[in-house]
N, C-alpha and C positions, 0 to 999 in steps of 0.2 A: 541478487541483491544484497546488501555486507550494511552493515551500521561500525561504522567506526569510532574508536577510543569514547567518548564522551556520550556520540550519540547515542551507543552499544546497552553505554548505562541507564540511560534515559528511556529506550526503549523499553526494556524489563522491568525498568521501575513500573513501567506505564499498566504492567501485564500482573501487577503481582497480584493483583484482586482474583485473576482467573485462576482456578484449579486445574493441575498438571493431570491430563488424560491417566499418564500412564502411573500416577505416585502410589505406590504399597500404603498400607494402612501406615505403616511405621513413619513416612513422610507426612503421610494426612494429618498423623498425631503431632511429630517435631513441628512443623510450620505453621501450626495454627494461629500461634501468636505472633509469629512474622510480623514487623511492622517499619516502616521508615520513619525516622526520626528527624525532626525539624532544622535539625543539626549537620543532615547528609549523613547522617548514622544510621546504625539499626538495633532493634529488639527484639527478643523473643528469637536467638541463636540457640535452639536448643538443636542439639545433632550435628552442629555443625562443625564442632572441636573444641581446640584449645583457643578464647578471646582474650585472652587478660592481658594485660600492658606488659611492657619490658620488664622483668625482674630485677629488684635491685637490692644493694645493700646484704645481709643477713638470708633474708632473703632468696635471691640468688643461689648464694653458696648452699644454701640447704635443696635446693634442685640439683642440685651438681653433683653433689654428692647421692642424692637419690637417681641419675640420674648413669652413675657410674655405673652399675652392674649392667644396662644397656649397651655404652659406650666399649664396652671392655670385649664385647661380641665382635668388636672390628678392632680390637689392638692389633696394631702393626701394619693395617691396610692403610698408607700412605694415600688414597683414594680417598675414604671415607675424613681420614686427617685433613684434605684438601675442602671436600664438601660441608663439613662443619664447619669450617671456618666462614664458609660464604654461609650457611646457612644463619651462625651468629650476625652476619651482618646484615643479611636480607630481613631479619626478626626485627633489627635495631632500626629499620628505614619504612616498617610499615606500622612499628610500635606495638610488636605482639612479642611475648614470652616465647622463647623458645621453649616450647610445651612438650611432652613427651610427643603430641600428636607428630609436633615438628621431629622430633629426632629421629621416629619409626622413620620419616621421609627420607631424613639424610639416611640412614645405614641403609634401606631399601635403595636407592640410587647408587650408593656403594656396592650395594649387590650385584645389581645389574651391569654395572662396568665390571664386573669381576666375573660376568659370564658372559656378557656379549662384548667383547674387544672392539667388536666396530662404531657401538654407543659412541658416538662423538659431535662435533656442530656441524655436521651435513646431517645428522639424522631428521626425521620427523616420527615424533611420538605423540598416540594419542591418550587421552585420557582420561577415561571415564567416571568420575564422581572425583570430584576434590573437596577439600575444608579450605576457604581462605586463599584457596589458589595456592596452597605449598607446595605440592608436588612439579606442579606449572611451572612457578617460577623458580625452584631448585635446578628444573631441568635446564632454562635457560642461561641462568646466573652461573651457572659451574660450566657453559658452554656443552651442554652434552647433549643439545638441541638445537636444530635450526628453526625448526617449527615444532609448537606443539597445537595439537587439536583437541582443546576441552568440551565436552559434555557433560549437561548437568542439569537437574530439575532447575525451574527457570526463578527461584527465591534464592535457591545456592549461588547459582550462577551470576545473579545480581554483586552477590558476597564475592564470587572469585573475582569478579572483575574489578571489583570496586578498590579489594588490598591488591592486585596485582596492579591498578594503576598508579598505587602510593609508592611500588617500587619502581615502577618502571616510568614515572616518572624525569621528564628534564636526563631519557638515557634515550639518545638516538637509536635508531634501527627495533626499537623495542614495541612495535607500535602492537593493536589489537583491535579486531574485526569482529562482529558479531555476525553470521553467513544465516539464511533464511530459505537460502534456495539454492538449485543446482551451479547455475551462472557466477552468484555470488563466492560457492568455495572454491571454483577454478581458478576465476578472480584474484580469491585472496593466496591460495597456492603459488601463484604465480609473483604476487607483490614483494617484494626484494625488503620494505619496510616493517611487513607484519608479521609477527614472530609467535603470536596469538591465535588460534582461529578458533572462536568459539560458538558451540552448536547448543540450543535447546534441544532437550531430551525428548520433548514430542517431534524434533526433527530428526532423532540420531542416526536416520539412514543416509544420511546427508556423509557420516562415513567412512561408506562404501565408494567414495570419492576420493578419499582423503590416501594420495600416495606415501603409506604409512612402515615403519621401520620397526617400530615396535609399540604394542598397547601397554596398556597397564590399568587395574583396577584393584584398589585397594578398600577393603571393609567395607563396599556398599553392593557391590551384589549380592551380598548377602541380607539387605535392606532393601533387595527388587520382589514382585510377584514372580514366580518361574515364569509365564509365557514374556516378561521382559527382558530378563536374562535369554534367554533362549533367542530373543531378539537383536541381542548385542551380538552375540555370539556369530548368529546369521551374518553380519553386515561385517564382522571381523576375517569372515570366509570370504566373501564377496572383493574385501581390501585386499585380500592376500593375492588374489590373482593378479593382483598388480602387482605386486611384487613382494619377495617373500617376506613373511610378518611373522615375527614373536610376539607371544601372550604373555604378560603377567598376570599373575592372577591370586589375591592372598587374601580368603575371606574363611568365614566359621567352617570347620566343619559340618554345623548343625544348627540352625538359628528360627526359632518360633517367634513371628507377627504380631503384632497388637490383634490383628481379626482370626488368628489361629492359621492362619499357610507358615508352610512350614518350607524352609531354604534349605538343600542339601548337596553340598560340592561335590560330592560325587554323583551325584546325578545334575550338575551341568553337562550340558551338550556336546562332552568332550568326542572325540573320533580315535579309534584304535589307530588309526594313522598320522595322527597327533604326535612330533617328534619331544617327547619329554626329557627335558636337560635337566630339571630340578624337580622332585616333589617329594615334599616334605613338610612337618609343624614349622610353623616358622618362629623362630628363635624369640624374635624382638617382637613377638602380637600374642603372645601365654598372660602375660600381667600387667597390672598397668599399678604405678605407685597412689601410695596418697600420703598426706602431712602428718597423720598420727597412726599408732600403732594399728594392726600388723599394717607394716609400711607396703610390703607387697601383695596384691591381691589378686585370685584368679578370674582369668573372664569366664562368662557363663558358659564355659566350653571353649574346645581348643582351635586354633586356626592355622590354619593349611595355605602354605602357597607353591605354587606350582609355576614354573617356565617352561611353555611348549613352543614349538616351531608348527604354528598351524598348516595344517594340511588344505 
């Protein structure tokens, strides 16, 4: 079974009063004030990422100046330049600012293309956690994915699909569906007019049926309880039996959740037989910027990214 287009958004909206059973204390805290507005918008978007309107005038110039430090990381990279231009257009269509949250996704996507040359318009990419469907939209808009399989908590997934719809509206071939069972996944993978397949986190095991070439998790496993992290790794290892699967993971080396649970990158269920392609601190995830001095500030701990071919 699957819900297509607006029906998917309506179904998720009907579920927002129910708590996600696997949500950590982090997301129970950030979701507590989430609500639908009468005009179809949202309130209480705490922890979802930057949601401001498109920067204009002097404000746009200030943000560009502050973002220069990050863009220098990918200087002389034509793939980043291309993705950067696409991201500008995408954010304008969504009436959303090209914030540091989005710029990080552009830098990550260019990084992935450098290290996975085969990433192209025939690839199926799994995205575990997204904010406003930023990575999802960039993968499809840039032509670096044929389909994206997106998993998220119910409220966050509702916002993802609403913002993806803003970009995909009036674009043929970029349909989306919410799948809720194995039959819906099989049907949606085969459907030529479906480019985004959404899965509620409570149904995350459906990932095992997705013929993915790449899976991506950016700054959200650090916000999950360890048993949930382990469950996603198990899903990906099952999926890797279908075809070779690369996994890109970028998260804080250590993070304490509101209830005291601590997540550690080194304790994720990696295997010694995973083929590690990259393992280092992520240059664009160490600091954020502010409009007031000091302009650049460290996060509460370093973030590491690792790219592996999963065993």
